[in-house]
N, CA, C, O and the ligand as a Tripos MOL2 file, in Angstrom:
@<TRIPOS>MOLECULE
protein
  253   251    64     0     0
PROTEIN
NO_CHARGES

@<TRIPOS>ATOM
      1 N           0.8480   -1.2050    0.0000 N.3       1 MET1
      2 CA          0.0000    0.0000    0.0000 C.3       1 MET1
      3 C           0.8820    1.2540    0.0000 C.2       1 MET1
      4 O           1.7760    1.3890    0.8350 O.2       1 MET1
      5 N           0.6290    2.1520   -0.9240 N.am      2 ALA2
      6 CA          1.4430    3.3650   -1.0450 C.3       2 ALA2
      7 C           1.0310    4.3920    0.0130 C.2       2 ALA2
      8 O          -0.1350    4.4830    0.3960 O.2       2 ALA2
      9 N           2.0090    5.1500    0.4660 N.am      3 ASP3
     10 CA          1.7120    6.2250    1.4180 C.3       3 ASP3
     11 C           0.9170    7.3220    0.7380 C.2       3 ASP3
     12 O           1.0810    7.5880   -0.4530 O.2       3 ASP3
     13 N           0.0610    7.9480    1.5110 N.am      4 GLN4
     14 CA         -0.7340    9.0360    0.9540 C.3       4 GLN4
     15 C          -0.3640   10.3420    1.6570 C.2       4 GLN4
     16 O          -0.1370   10.3770    2.8660 O.2       4 GLN4
     17 N          -0.3120   11.3970    0.8770 N.am      5 VAL5
     18 CA         -0.0130   12.7140    1.4390 C.3       5 VAL5
     19 C          -1.1110   13.6810    1.0110 C.2       5 VAL5
     20 O          -1.8640   13.4170    0.0740 O.2       5 VAL5
     21 N          -1.1830   14.7850    1.7050 N.am      6 LYS6
     22 CA         -2.1890   15.7900    1.3830 C.3       6 LYS6
     23 C          -1.6170   16.7670    0.3690 C.2       6 LYS6
     24 O          -0.5140   17.2830    0.5460 O.2       6 LYS6
     25 N          -2.3720   17.0180   -0.6960 N.am      7 CYS7
     26 CA         -1.9360   17.9910   -1.6990 C.3       7 CYS7
     27 C          -1.8740   19.3740   -1.0650 C.2       7 CYS7
     28 O          -2.7810   19.7760   -0.3360 O.2       7 CYS7
     29 N          -0.7880   20.1010   -1.3510 N.am      8 LEU8
     30 CA         -0.6050   21.4300   -0.7620 C.3       8 LEU8
     31 C          -1.5950   22.4370   -1.3270 C.2       8 LEU8
     32 O          -1.8530   23.4710   -0.7090 O.2       8 LEU8
     33 N          -2.1500   22.1430   -2.4940 N.am      9 TYR9
     34 CA         -2.9590   23.1360   -3.2000 C.3       9 TYR9
     35 C          -4.4590   22.9160   -3.0360 C.2       9 TYR9
     36 O          -5.2130   23.8730   -2.8620 O.2       9 TYR9
     37 N          -4.8990   21.6440   -3.0920 N.am     10 CYS10
     38 CA         -6.3320   21.4010   -3.0030 C.3      10 CYS10
     39 C          -6.7050   20.6020   -1.7600 C.2      10 CYS10
     40 O          -7.8880   20.4610   -1.4520 O.2      10 CYS10
     41 N          -5.7020   20.0690   -1.0310 N.am     11 GLY11
     42 CA         -5.9800   19.3740    0.2140 C.3      11 GLY11
     43 C          -6.4350   17.9350    0.0580 C.2      11 GLY11
     44 O          -6.7070   17.2650    1.0550 O.2      11 GLY11
     45 N          -6.5240   17.4430   -1.1770 N.am     12 LYS12
     46 CA         -6.9530   16.0590   -1.4160 C.3      12 LYS12
     47 C          -5.8110   15.0920   -1.1140 C.2      12 LYS12
     48 O          -4.6390   15.4470   -1.2330 O.2      12 LYS12
     49 N          -6.1640   13.8710   -0.7220 N.am     13 LYS13
     50 CA         -5.1550   12.8400   -0.4690 C.3      13 LYS13
     51 C          -4.6530   12.3030   -1.8090 C.2      13 LYS13
     52 O          -5.4450   11.8990   -2.6610 O.2      13 LYS13
     53 N          -3.3340   12.3040   -1.9860 N.am     14 ILE14
     54 CA         -2.7360   11.8010   -3.2210 C.3      14 ILE14
     55 C          -1.6280   10.8220   -2.8660 C.2      14 ILE14
     56 O          -1.0640   10.9230   -1.7770 O.2      14 ILE14
     57 N          -1.2890    9.8640   -3.7540 N.am     15 PRO15
     58 CA         -0.1740    8.9450   -3.4810 C.3      15 PRO15
     59 C           1.1290    9.7200   -3.3260 C.2      15 PRO15
     60 O           1.3870   10.6570   -4.0820 O.2      15 PRO15
     61 N           1.9530    9.3370   -2.3530 N.am     16 ALA16
     62 CA          3.1920   10.0660   -2.0480 C.3      16 ALA16
     63 C           4.1900   10.0160   -3.1980 C.2      16 ALA16
     64 O           5.0390   10.8990   -3.3190 O.2      16 ALA16
     65 N           4.0980    8.9860   -4.0480 N.am     17 ASP17
     66 CA          5.0920    8.8420   -5.1120 C.3      17 ASP17
     67 C           4.6430    9.4350   -6.4450 C.2      17 ASP17
     68 O           5.3490    9.3110   -7.4470 O.2      17 ASP17
     69 N           3.4670   10.0810   -6.4650 N.am     18 SER18
     70 CA          2.9990   10.6580   -7.7270 C.3      18 SER18
     71 C           3.6280   12.0250   -7.9350 C.2      18 SER18
     72 O           3.8040   12.7920   -6.9880 O.2      18 SER18
     73 N           3.9630   12.3200   -9.1830 N.am     19 ALA19
     74 CA          4.6360   13.5790   -9.5010 C.3      19 ALA19
     75 C           3.6500   14.7440   -9.5070 C.2      19 ALA19
     76 O           4.0130   15.8800   -9.2050 O.2      19 ALA19
     77 N           2.3980   14.4460   -9.8560 N.am     20 HIS20
     78 CA          1.3970   15.5090   -9.9400 C.3      20 HIS20
     79 C           0.1400   15.0980   -9.1920 C.2      20 HIS20
     80 O          -0.1790   13.9120   -9.1020 O.2      20 HIS20
     81 N          -0.5700   16.0800   -8.6570 N.am     21 CYS21
     82 CA         -1.8440   15.8260   -7.9880 C.3      21 CYS21
     83 C          -2.8870   15.4450   -9.0440 C.2      21 CYS21
     84 O          -3.0960   16.2010   -9.9930 O.2      21 CYS21
     85 N          -3.5430   14.2940   -8.8990 N.am     22 PRO22
     86 CA         -4.5440   13.8890   -9.8900 C.3      22 PRO22
     87 C          -5.7980   14.7580   -9.8340 C.2      22 PRO22
     88 O          -6.5920   14.7590  -10.7740 O.2      22 PRO22
     89 N          -5.9810   15.4950   -8.7450 N.am     23 GLU23
     90 CA         -7.1770   16.3250   -8.5860 C.3      23 GLU23
     91 C          -7.0190   17.6900   -9.2540 C.2      23 GLU23
     92 O          -7.8690   18.1020  -10.0440 O.2      23 GLU23
     93 N          -5.9190   18.3930   -8.9320 N.am     24 CYS24
     94 CA         -5.7510   19.7570   -9.4450 C.3      24 CYS24
     95 C          -4.5610   19.8900  -10.3870 C.2      24 CYS24
     96 O          -4.3770   20.9460  -10.9920 O.2      24 CYS24
     97 N          -3.7390   18.8320  -10.5270 N.am     25 GLY25
     98 CA         -2.6310   18.8670  -11.4790 C.3      25 GLY25
     99 C          -1.3920   19.5720  -10.9700 C.2      25 GLY25
    100 O          -0.4300   19.7390  -11.7200 O.2      25 GLY25
    101 N          -1.3900   19.9940   -9.7050 N.am     26 ALA26
    102 CA         -0.2290   20.6890   -9.1570 C.3      26 ALA26
    103 C           0.9240   19.7130   -8.9630 C.2      26 ALA26
    104 O           0.7120   18.5190   -8.7480 O.2      26 ALA26
    105 N           2.1420   20.2310   -9.0410 N.am     27 VAL27
    106 CA          3.3200   19.3990   -8.8360 C.3      27 VAL27
    107 C           3.4010   19.0190   -7.3680 C.2      27 VAL27
    108 O           3.2880   19.8750   -6.4910 O.2      27 VAL27
    109 N           3.5980   17.7290   -7.1030 N.am     28 SER28
    110 CA          3.7030   17.2490   -5.7280 C.3      28 SER28
    111 C           5.0480   17.6270   -5.1400 C.2      28 SER28
    112 O           6.0720   17.5690   -5.8210 O.2      28 SER28
    113 N           5.0430   18.0180   -3.8630 N.am     29 HIS29
    114 CA          6.2830   18.3780   -3.1860 C.3      29 HIS29
    115 C           6.7640   17.2620   -2.2810 C.2      29 HIS29
    116 O           7.6570   17.4600   -1.4570 O.2      29 HIS29
    117 N           6.1710   16.0920   -2.4340 N.am     30 PHE30
    118 CA          6.5320   14.9650   -1.5730 C.3      30 PHE30
    119 C           7.2280   13.8650   -2.3610 C.2      30 PHE30
    120 O           7.4140   12.7580   -1.8540 O.2      30 PHE30
    121 N           7.6100   14.1600   -3.5900 N.am     31 GLN31
    122 CA          8.1610   13.1190   -4.4440 C.3      31 GLN31
    123 C           9.6450   12.8890   -4.1760 C.2      31 GLN31
    124 O          10.2440   13.5400   -3.3200 O.2      31 GLN31
    125 N          10.2190   11.9610   -4.9150 N.am     32 GLU32
    126 CA         11.6200   11.5740   -4.7510 C.3      32 GLU32
    127 C          12.5480   12.7770   -4.9060 C.2      32 GLU32
    128 O          12.2690   13.7110   -5.6580 O.2      32 GLU32
    129 N          13.6490   12.7250   -4.1790 N.am     33 ARG33
    130 CA         14.5940   13.8290   -4.1590 C.3      33 ARG33
    131 C          15.2590   14.0390   -5.5220 C.2      33 ARG33
    132 O          15.5760   15.1680   -5.8970 O.2      33 ARG33
    133 N          15.4670   12.9450   -6.2600 N.am     34 GLY34
    134 CA         16.1700   13.0240   -7.5370 C.3      34 GLY34
    135 C          15.4990   13.9510   -8.5380 C.2      34 GLY34
    136 O          16.1680   14.6280   -9.3190 O.2      34 GLY34
    137 N          14.1650   13.9770   -8.5060 N.am     35 TYR35
    138 CA         13.4470   14.8160   -9.4600 C.3      35 TYR35
    139 C          13.7590   16.2880   -9.2220 C.2      35 TYR35
    140 O          14.0520   17.0250  -10.1640 O.2      35 TYR35
    141 N          13.6970   16.7150   -7.9630 N.am     36 ARG36
    142 CA         13.9260   18.1230   -7.6470 C.3      36 ARG36
    143 C          15.3760   18.5070   -7.9080 C.2      36 ARG36
    144 O          15.6500   19.6250   -8.3450 O.2      36 ARG36
    145 N          16.3040   17.5990   -7.6480 N.am     37 ALA37
    146 CA         17.7090   17.8780   -7.9180 C.3      37 ALA37
    147 C          17.9000   18.1100   -9.4190 C.2      37 ALA37
    148 O          18.6600   18.9860   -9.8300 O.2      37 ALA37
    149 N          17.1940   17.3070  -10.2360 N.am     38 GLY38
    150 CA         17.2830   17.4630  -11.6860 C.3      38 GLY38
    151 C          16.7370   18.8040  -12.1330 C.2      38 GLY38
    152 O          17.3030   19.4430  -13.0200 O.2      38 GLY38
    153 N          15.6320   19.2390  -11.5230 N.am     39 VAL39
    154 CA         15.0390   20.5350  -11.8500 C.3      39 VAL39
    155 C          16.0080   21.6520  -11.5090 C.2      39 VAL39
    156 O          16.1520   22.6120  -12.2660 O.2      39 VAL39
    157 N          16.6790   21.5270  -10.3580 N.am     40 ARG40
    158 CA         17.6170   22.5620   -9.9370 C.3      40 ARG40
    159 C          18.8010   22.6400  -10.8980 C.2      40 ARG40
    160 O          19.2480   23.7320  -11.2480 O.2      40 ARG40
    161 N          19.3120   21.4710  -11.3280 N.am     41 ARG41
    162 CA         20.4240   21.4490  -12.2910 C.3      41 ARG41
    163 C          20.0150   22.1380  -13.5850 C.2      41 ARG41
    164 O          20.7910   22.9060  -14.1540 O.2      41 ARG41
    165 N          18.7990   21.8660  -14.0520 N.am     42 LYS42
    166 CA         18.2900   22.4660  -15.2780 C.3      42 LYS42
    167 C          18.2060   23.9820  -15.1200 C.2      42 LYS42
    168 O          18.5560   24.7240  -16.0370 O.2      42 LYS42
    169 N          17.7420   24.4430  -13.9550 N.am     43 PHE43
    170 CA         17.6180   25.8710  -13.6840 C.3      43 PHE43
    171 C          18.9830   26.5360  -13.7230 C.2      43 PHE43
    172 O          19.1360   27.5970  -14.3270 O.2      43 PHE43
    173 N          19.9900   25.9190  -13.0790 N.am     44 ILE44
    174 CA         21.3440   26.4770  -13.0510 C.3      44 ILE44
    175 C          21.8960   26.5500  -14.4650 C.2      44 ILE44
    176 O          22.5680   27.5180  -14.8200 O.2      44 ILE44
    177 N          21.6140   25.5190  -15.2880 N.am     45 PHE45
    178 CA         22.0790   25.5030  -16.6750 C.3      45 PHE45
    179 C          21.5260   26.7090  -17.4370 C.2      45 PHE45
    180 O          22.2810   27.4010  -18.1200 O.2      45 PHE45
    181 N          20.2240   26.9710  -17.3300 N.am     46 TRP46
    182 CA         19.6050   28.0950  -18.0260 C.3      46 TRP46
    183 C          20.0750   29.4270  -17.4720 C.2      46 TRP46
    184 O          20.2030   30.3980  -18.2180 O.2      46 TRP46
    185 N          20.3380   29.4880  -16.1480 N.am     47 PHE47
    186 CA         20.8260   30.7170  -15.5220 C.3      47 PHE47
    187 C          22.2100   31.0640  -16.0510 C.2      47 PHE47
    188 O          22.4830   32.2180  -16.3810 O.2      47 PHE47
    189 N          23.0890   30.0550  -16.1320 N.am     48 VAL48
    190 CA         24.4480   30.2630  -16.6460 C.3      48 VAL48
    191 C          24.3770   30.7150  -18.1060 C.2      48 VAL48
    192 O          25.1080   31.6170  -18.5160 O.2      48 VAL48
    193 N          23.4900   30.0840  -18.8910 N.am     49 LEU49
    194 CA         23.3020   30.4480  -20.2980 C.3      49 LEU49
    195 C          22.8730   31.9130  -20.4130 C.2      49 LEU49
    196 O          23.3580   32.6330  -21.2860 O.2      49 LEU49
    197 N          21.9720   32.3530  -19.5410 N.am     50 LEU50
    198 CA         21.4790   33.7340  -19.5380 C.3      50 LEU50
    199 C          22.6010   34.7110  -19.1860 C.2      50 LEU50
    200 O          22.7200   35.7710  -19.8010 O.2      50 LEU50
    201 N          23.4270   34.3510  -18.1910 N.am     51 VAL51
    202 CA         24.5440   35.2040  -17.7730 C.3      51 VAL51
    203 C          25.5420   35.3580  -18.9190 C.2      51 VAL51
    204 O          26.0320   36.4570  -19.1750 O.2      51 VAL51
    205 N          25.8420   34.2490  -19.6120 N.am     52 ILE52
    206 CA         26.7610   34.2880  -20.7520 C.3      52 ILE52
    207 C          26.1810   35.1730  -21.8580 C.2      52 ILE52
    208 O          26.9020   35.9640  -22.4650 O.2      52 ILE52
    209 N          24.8830   35.0390  -22.1150 N.am     53 PHE53
    210 CA         24.2090   35.8380  -23.1310 C.3      53 PHE53
    211 C          24.2950   37.3260  -22.7860 C.2      53 PHE53
    212 O          24.5730   38.1530  -23.6540 O.2      53 PHE53
    213 N          24.0550   37.6650  -21.5070 N.am     54 CYS54
    214 CA         24.1250   39.0560  -21.0520 C.3      54 CYS54
    215 C          25.5490   39.5990  -21.2040 C.2      54 CYS54
    216 O          25.7400   40.7420  -21.6190 O.2      54 CYS54
    217 N          26.5410   38.7780  -20.8670 N.am     55 ALA55
    218 CA         27.9390   39.1940  -20.9820 C.3      55 ALA55
    219 C          28.2830   39.5020  -22.4340 C.2      55 ALA55
    220 O          28.9640   40.4870  -22.7180 O.2      55 ALA55
    221 N          27.8150   38.6620  -23.3530 N.am     56 ILE56
    222 CA         28.0570   38.8800  -24.7860 C.3      56 ILE56
    223 C          27.3730   40.1700  -25.2340 C.2      56 ILE56
    224 O          27.9500   40.9470  -25.9940 O.2      56 ILE56
    225 N          26.1540   40.3990  -24.7690 N.am     57 MET57
    226 CA         25.4220   41.6090  -25.1490 C.3      57 MET57
    227 C          26.1260   42.8610  -24.6310 C.2      57 MET57
    228 O          26.1670   43.8750  -25.3280 O.2      57 MET57
    229 N          26.6800   42.8050  -23.4170 N.am     58 ILE58
    230 CA         27.3710   43.9560  -22.8170 C.3      58 ILE58
    231 C          28.6210   44.2690  -23.6340 C.2      58 ILE58
    232 O          28.9240   45.4360  -23.8820 O.2      58 ILE58
    233 N          29.3470   43.2330  -24.0540 N.am     59 VAL59
    234 CA         30.6020   43.4220  -24.7920 C.3      59 VAL59
    235 C          30.3210   43.9210  -26.2040 C.2      59 VAL59
    236 O          31.0130   44.8090  -26.7030 O.2      59 VAL59
    237 N          29.2910   43.3430  -26.8560 N.am     60 TRP60
    238 CA         29.0670   43.6290  -28.2770 C.3      60 TRP60
    239 C          27.9700   44.6540  -28.5500 C.2      60 TRP60
    240 O          27.7130   44.9810  -29.7090 O.2      60 TRP60
    241 N          27.3150   45.1690  -27.5010 N.am     61 PHE61
    242 CA         26.2040   46.1030  -27.7290 C.3      61 PHE61
    243 C          26.7540   47.3960  -28.3560 C.2      61 PHE61
    244 O          27.6850   47.9960  -27.8190 O.2      61 PHE61
    245 N          26.1830   47.8210  -29.4870 N.am     62 PRO62
    246 CA         26.6860   49.0500  -30.1310 C.3      62 PRO62
    247 C          26.3840   50.2950  -29.3060 C.2      62 PRO62
    248 O          25.2570   50.5090  -28.8590 O.2      62 PRO62
    249 N          27.3950   51.0890  -29.1210 N.am     63 ARG63
    250 CA         27.2370   52.2920  -28.3050 C.3      63 ARG63
    251 C          27.0540   53.5260  -29.1840 C.2      63 ARG63
    252 O          26.9050   54.6340  -28.6690 O.2      63 ARG63
    253 ZN         -4.2210   19.0140   -5.6370 Zn       64 ZN64
@<TRIPOS>BOND
     1     1     2 1
     2     2     3 1
     3     3     4 2
     4     3     5 am
     5     5     6 1
     6     6     7 1
     7     7     8 2
     8     7     9 am
     9     9    10 1
    10    10    11 1
    11    11    12 2
    12    11    13 am
    13    13    14 1
    14    14    15 1
    15    15    16 2
    16    15    17 am
    17    17    18 1
    18    18    19 1
    19    19    20 2
    20    19    21 am
    21    21    22 1
    22    22    23 1
    23    23    24 2
    24    23    25 am
    25    25    26 1
    26    26    27 1
    27    27    28 2
    28    27    29 am
    29    29    30 1
    30    30    31 1
    31    31    32 2
    32    31    33 am
    33    33    34 1
    34    34    35 1
    35    35    36 2
    36    35    37 am
    37    37    38 1
    38    38    39 1
    39    39    40 2
    40    39    41 am
    41    41    42 1
    42    42    43 1
    43    43    44 2
    44    43    45 am
    45    45    46 1
    46    46    47 1
    47    47    48 2
    48    47    49 am
    49    49    50 1
    50    50    51 1
    51    51    52 2
    52    51    53 am
    53    53    54 1
    54    54    55 1
    55    55    56 2
    56    55    57 am
    57    57    58 1
    58    58    59 1
    59    59    60 2
    60    59    61 am
    61    61    62 1
    62    62    63 1
    63    63    64 2
    64    63    65 am
    65    65    66 1
    66    66    67 1
    67    67    68 2
    68    67    69 am
    69    69    70 1
    70    70    71 1
    71    71    72 2
    72    71    73 am
    73    73    74 1
    74    74    75 1
    75    75    76 2
    76    75    77 am
    77    77    78 1
    78    78    79 1
    79    79    80 2
    80    79    81 am
    81    81    82 1
    82    82    83 1
    83    83    84 2
    84    83    85 am
    85    85    86 1
    86    86    87 1
    87    87    88 2
    88    87    89 am
    89    89    90 1
    90    90    91 1
    91    91    92 2
    92    91    93 am
    93    93    94 1
    94    94    95 1
    95    95    96 2
    96    95    97 am
    97    97    98 1
    98    98    99 1
    99    99   100 2
   100    99   101 am
   101   101   102 1
   102   102   103 1
   103   103   104 2
   104   103   105 am
   105   105   106 1
   106   106   107 1
   107   107   108 2
   108   107   109 am
   109   109   110 1
   110   110   111 1
   111   111   112 2
   112   111   113 am
   113   113   114 1
   114   114   115 1
   115   115   116 2
   116   115   117 am
   117   117   118 1
   118   118   119 1
   119   119   120 2
   120   119   121 am
   121   121   122 1
   122   122   123 1
   123   123   124 2
   124   123   125 am
   125   125   126 1
   126   126   127 1
   127   127   128 2
   128   127   129 am
   129   129   130 1
   130   130   131 1
   131   131   132 2
   132   131   133 am
   133   133   134 1
   134   134   135 1
   135   135   136 2
   136   135   137 am
   137   137   138 1
   138   138   139 1
   139   139   140 2
   140   139   141 am
   141   141   142 1
   142   142   143 1
   143   143   144 2
   144   143   145 am
   145   145   146 1
   146   146   147 1
   147   147   148 2
   148   147   149 am
   149   149   150 1
   150   150   151 1
   151   151   152 2
   152   151   153 am
   153   153   154 1
   154   154   155 1
   155   155   156 2
   156   155   157 am
   157   157   158 1
   158   158   159 1
   159   159   160 2
   160   159   161 am
   161   161   162 1
   162   162   163 1
   163   163   164 2
   164   163   165 am
   165   165   166 1
   166   166   167 1
   167   167   168 2
   168   167   169 am
   169   169   170 1
   170   170   171 1
   171   171   172 2
   172   171   173 am
   173   173   174 1
   174   174   175 1
   175   175   176 2
   176   175   177 am
   177   177   178 1
   178   178   179 1
   179   179   180 2
   180   179   181 am
   181   181   182 1
   182   182   183 1
   183   183   184 2
   184   183   185 am
   185   185   186 1
   186   186   187 1
   187   187   188 2
   188   187   189 am
   189   189   190 1
   190   190   191 1
   191   191   192 2
   192   191   193 am
   193   193   194 1
   194   194   195 1
   195   195   196 2
   196   195   197 am
   197   197   198 1
   198   198   199 1
   199   199   200 2
   200   199   201 am
   201   201   202 1
   202   202   203 1
   203   203   204 2
   204   203   205 am
   205   205   206 1
   206   206   207 1
   207   207   208 2
   208   207   209 am
   209   209   210 1
   210   210   211 1
   211   211   212 2
   212   211   213 am
   213   213   214 1
   214   214   215 1
   215   215   216 2
   216   215   217 am
   217   217   218 1
   218   218   219 1
   219   219   220 2
   220   219   221 am
   221   221   222 1
   222   222   223 1
   223   223   224 2
   224   223   225 am
   225   225   226 1
   226   226   227 1
   227   227   228 2
   228   227   229 am
   229   229   230 1
   230   230   231 1
   231   231   232 2
   232   231   233 am
   233   233   234 1
   234   234   235 1
   235   235   236 2
   236   235   237 am
   237   237   238 1
   238   238   239 1
   239   239   240 2
   240   239   241 am
   241   241   242 1
   242   242   243 1
   243   243   244 2
   244   243   245 am
   245   245   246 1
   246   246   247 1
   247   247   248 2
   248   247   249 am
   249   249   250 1
   250   250   251 1
   251   251   252 2
@<TRIPOS>SUBSTRUCTURE
     1 MET1         2 RESIDUE 1 A MET
     2 ALA2         6 RESIDUE 1 A ALA
     3 ASP3        10 RESIDUE 1 A ASP
     4 GLN4        14 RESIDUE 1 A GLN
     5 VAL5        18 RESIDUE 1 A VAL
     6 LYS6        22 RESIDUE 1 A LYS
     7 CYS7        26 RESIDUE 1 A CYS
     8 LEU8        30 RESIDUE 1 A LEU
     9 TYR9        34 RESIDUE 1 A TYR
    10 CYS10       38 RESIDUE 1 A CYS
    11 GLY11       42 RESIDUE 1 A GLY
    12 LYS12       46 RESIDUE 1 A LYS
    13 LYS13       50 RESIDUE 1 A LYS
    14 ILE14       54 RESIDUE 1 A ILE
    15 PRO15       58 RESIDUE 1 A PRO
    16 ALA16       62 RESIDUE 1 A ALA
    17 ASP17       66 RESIDUE 1 A ASP
    18 SER18       70 RESIDUE 1 A SER
    19 ALA19       74 RESIDUE 1 A ALA
    20 HIS20       78 RESIDUE 1 A HIS
    21 CYS21       82 RESIDUE 1 A CYS
    22 PRO22       86 RESIDUE 1 A PRO
    23 GLU23       90 RESIDUE 1 A GLU
    24 CYS24       94 RESIDUE 1 A CYS
    25 GLY25       98 RESIDUE 1 A GLY
    26 ALA26      102 RESIDUE 1 A ALA
    27 VAL27      106 RESIDUE 1 A VAL
    28 SER28      110 RESIDUE 1 A SER
    29 HIS29      114 RESIDUE 1 A HIS
    30 PHE30      118 RESIDUE 1 A PHE
    31 GLN31      122 RESIDUE 1 A GLN
    32 GLU32      126 RESIDUE 1 A GLU
    33 ARG33      130 RESIDUE 1 A ARG
    34 GLY34      134 RESIDUE 1 A GLY
    35 TYR35      138 RESIDUE 1 A TYR
    36 ARG36      142 RESIDUE 1 A ARG
    37 ALA37      146 RESIDUE 1 A ALA
    38 GLY38      150 RESIDUE 1 A GLY
    39 VAL39      154 RESIDUE 1 A VAL
    40 ARG40      158 RESIDUE 1 A ARG
    41 ARG41      162 RESIDUE 1 A ARG
    42 LYS42      166 RESIDUE 1 A LYS
    43 PHE43      170 RESIDUE 1 A PHE
    44 ILE44      174 RESIDUE 1 A ILE
    45 PHE45      178 RESIDUE 1 A PHE
    46 TRP46      182 RESIDUE 1 A TRP
    47 PHE47      186 RESIDUE 1 A PHE
    48 VAL48      190 RESIDUE 1 A VAL
    49 LEU49      194 RESIDUE 1 A LEU
    50 LEU50      198 RESIDUE 1 A LEU
    51 VAL51      202 RESIDUE 1 A VAL
    52 ILE52      206 RESIDUE 1 A ILE
    53 PHE53      210 RESIDUE 1 A PHE
    54 CYS54      214 RESIDUE 1 A CYS
    55 ALA55      218 RESIDUE 1 A ALA
    56 ILE56      222 RESIDUE 1 A ILE
    57 MET57      226 RESIDUE 1 A MET
    58 ILE58      230 RESIDUE 1 A ILE
    59 VAL59      234 RESIDUE 1 A VAL
    60 TRP60      238 RESIDUE 1 A TRP
    61 PHE61      242 RESIDUE 1 A PHE
    62 PRO62      246 RESIDUE 1 A PRO
    63 ARG63      250 RESIDUE 1 A ARG
    64 ZN64       253 GROUP 0 **** ****
């Protein structure tokens, strides 16, 4: 039997291992740690890309 947790958004009981609430579709905050670590890595990747883009714009922006 899977553990059940309360959805943070709608308060309905949802399986602890589900990625999304089946009632309201919100992302579950009780899921495996690996998923959130992956999201954070993806965020850092896009942040670094944005910083590099800004640096290029600062250097090459016509004055
Ligand atoms: Zn919900």
